[in-house]
C-alpha positions in Angstrom: -37.6 -1.7 4.7 -38.1 -4.0 1.7 -34.4 -5.1 1.6 -32.0 -5.8 4.4 -29.6 -3.0 5.3 -26.1 -3.8 6.6 -27.1 -3.0 10.2 -30.1 -5.3 10.0 -28.0 -8.1 8.5 -25.7 -7.9 11.5 -28.7 -8.1 13.8 -30.2 -11.0 11.9 -26.9 -12.8 11.9 -26.6 -12.4 15.6 -30.1 -13.9 16.1 -29.2 -16.8 13.8 -26.1 -17.5 15.9 -28.2 -17.8 19.0 -30.4 -20.5 17.5 -33.3 -18.4 16.1 -33.6 -20.4 12.9 -35.8 -23.2 14.2 -36.7 -21.9 17.7 -38.0 -18.8 19.4 -35.1 -17.4 21.5 -35.4 -15.1 24.5 -33.4 -11.9 24.3 -33.4 -8.4 25.7 -32.8 -5.4 23.5 -30.0 -4.3 25.9 -28.1 -7.6 25.5 -28.7 -7.6 21.7 -27.4 -4.0 21.5 -24.3 -4.9 23.4 -23.6 -7.9 21.1 -24.0 -5.9 17.9 -22.2 -2.9 19.3 -25.2 -0.6 19.1 -27.4 1.1 21.6 -30.4 -0.5 23.2 -32.6 1.9 21.3 -30.9 1.0 18.0 -31.3 -2.7 18.7 -35.0 -2.2 19.5 -35.5 -0.3 16.2 -33.7 -3.0 14.2 -36.1 -5.7 15.6 -39.2 -3.5 14.9 -38.1 -3.0 11.3 -37.1 -6.6 10.8 -40.6 -7.7 12.0 -42.4 -5.2 9.9 -40.6 -6.4 6.8 -41.3 -10.1 7.6 -37.8 -11.2 8.4 -38.5 -12.2 12.0 -41.4 -13.1 14.3 -41.6 -11.6 17.8 -43.5 -12.5 21.0 -43.5 -9.9 23.7 -43.6 -10.8 27.4 -42.9 -7.8 29.6 -39.3 -6.8 29.0 -38.5 -10.1 27.5 -38.7 -10.8 23.8 -38.8 -14.1 22.0 -37.7 -14.0 18.5 -37.6 -16.5 15.6 -36.4 -16.0 12.0 -39.0 -16.4 9.3 -38.1 -18.4 6.2 -37.8 -15.1 4.4 -35.2 -13.9 7.0 -33.3 -17.1 6.9 -33.2 -17.1 3.0 -31.7 -13.6 3.1 -28.8 -14.8 5.2 -28.3 -17.9 2.9 -28.4 -15.7 -0.2 -25.8 -13.4 1.4 -23.6 -16.4 2.3 -23.7 -17.7 -1.2 -22.9 -14.3 -2.7 -19.9 -14.0 -0.4 -18.8 -17.6 -1.0 -18.9 -17.0 -4.8 -17.0 -13.7 -4.5 -14.3 -15.2 -2.3 -13.8 -18.2 -4.5 -13.4 -16.0 -7.6 -10.6 -14.0 -6.0 -7.4 -14.5 -8.1 -4.9 -16.8 -6.5 -2.0 -14.7 -7.7 -0.7 -11.1 -7.8 0.0 -9.8 -11.3 2.6 -7.2 -12.1 3.0 -5.7 -15.6 5.9 -3.7 -17.0 8.4 -3.2 -19.7 11.8 -4.9 -20.1 14.8 -2.5 -19.4 18.6 -2.8 -19.3 20.2 -3.5 -15.9 23.5 -2.3 -14.6 25.3 -5.5 -15.7 25.9 -6.6 -12.1 23.4 -9.5 -12.1 25.7 -12.0 -13.8 28.4 -11.4 -11.3 26.3 -11.7 -8.2 24.2 -14.7 -9.4 27.5 -16.6 -10.0 28.9 -16.2 -6.5 29.2 -19.5 -4.7 27.8 -18.1 -1.5 24.6 -17.6 -3.5 24.6 -20.5 -6.0 24.8 -23.2 -3.3 21.8 -21.7 -1.5 19.9 -21.3 -4.7 20.4 -24.9 -5.6 19.2 -26.1 -2.2 16.4 -23.6 -1.6 14.8 -23.0 -5.0 16.0 -26.1 -6.7 18.3 -24.7 -9.4 21.3 -22.5 -10.1 20.0 -19.4 -12.0 21.2 -18.4 -15.4 23.9 -15.8 -14.8 22.3 -12.4 -14.8 18.9 -10.9 -14.0 16.0 -9.6 -16.1 15.0 -6.1 -15.1 11.4 -5.0 -15.6 10.1 -1.5 -15.0 6.6 -1.5 -13.6 4.1 0.5 -15.6 1.7 1.8 -12.9 1.7 2.9 -9.3 -0.7 0.1 -8.5 2.0 -2.5 -9.4 4.5 -0.7 -7.3 2.1 -0.9 -4.3 1.5 -4.6 -5.0 5.3 -5.2 -5.0 5.5 -3.5 -1.6 2.9 -6.0 -0.4 5.0 -8.9 -1.8 8.1 -7.5 -0.1 6.4 -7.6 3.3 6.1 -11.4 3.1 8.8 -13.9 3.8 9.5 -15.6 0.4 12.5 -17.9 0.3 15.5 -16.2 1.9 19.0 -16.7 0.5 21.2 -15.6 3.4 23.9 -13.0 3.1 27.5 -14.0 3.5 31.1 -12.8 3.6 34.0 -13.9 1.4 36.5 -12.4 3.8 36.9 -9.2 1.7 33.3 -7.9 1.5 29.9 -8.8 2.8 27.0 -9.6 0.5 23.3 -9.0 1.5 20.4 -11.4 1.6 18.2 -12.2 -1.3 14.4 -13.0 -1.1 13.0 -15.1 -3.8 9.3 -15.3 -4.8 8.2 -18.0 -7.2 6.4 -16.6 -10.3 6.1 -17.0 -14.0 6.9 -14.7 -17.0 4.1 -14.2 -19.5 2.4 -17.3 -18.2 5.0 -19.6 -19.7 8.5 -19.3 -18.1 9.0 -20.3 -14.5 11.2 -17.9 -12.7 11.8 -16.1 -9.4 11.2 -12.5 -8.5 14.1 -11.4 -6.3 14.4 -8.6 -3.7 17.8 -7.7 -2.5 18.9 -6.3 0.8 21.3 -4.1 -1.1 20.1 -2.7 -4.4 20.3 0.4 -6.5 16.7 0.1 -7.6 13.5 1.4 -6.0 10.2 -0.5 -6.1 9.5 0.6 -9.7 12.1 -1.9 -11.0 11.9 -5.6 -10.3 14.5 -8.3 -11.0 13.8 -11.8 -12.2 16.0 -14.9 -12.3 15.4 -18.2 -14.0 17.2 -21.4 -14.8 17.1 -20.4 -18.5 18.0 -17.3 -20.4 14.5 -15.7 -20.4 15.2 -13.0 -23.0 16.2 -15.5 -25.5 13.6 -18.2 -24.6 10.7 -15.7 -24.7 12.2 -13.7 -27.6 12.2 -10.4 -25.6 14.1 -7.2 -26.0 14.2 -3.8 -24.2 10.8 -2.3 -24.4 8.9 -5.6 -24.6 5.8 -5.6 -22.4 5.7 -8.5 -19.9 3.4 -9.9 -17.3 4.7 -11.5 -14.0 2.3 -13.6 -11.9 3.2 -14.4 -8.3 1.1 -17.2 -6.7 -0.4 -16.4 -3.3 
């Protein structure tokens, strides 16, 4: 075993957590197996292979075993930590959706102008949206699945209300930007004619005009995490 396998990494990490970096620690293979959720026999084999590859030192005393990590063993854990740290730090801090601009049903301007919504928009997202919504059809299934992930989070909720004649559903807003330039909100409606393949955007400005977009234009929407 010239390189550490995943099961040996788990064993080595468990030993490190018990203080085996600088000191010999006493341990039994049965207790080690329990801690790494493996059998006593598997734990014993792990230790043998780690020792043979120079990752640990062992001193046997009856059924008791004293173990200490070698510099080689410790360096392997440090290298793994640095690799994981770099990978985690490079994870994008946003979800990106891509699609094409399509026509809506013409209802956005009406709903976005209702006082029951506009008052809440002003207080909760900081502005009253330009009347109307921009509709984007998502290009791939991966983006539809990403939208479902977004929908499961809270966002900023605009509560539903009644004007005495009819009841209007809630709206959830998610801060985002269009093509990396225009601040906007992706909105999800309690009551909508669209499935997850169509998203609606609102902004303080008329996005089509500001970004010089028309039906069929390809757009990118980035939602910060």
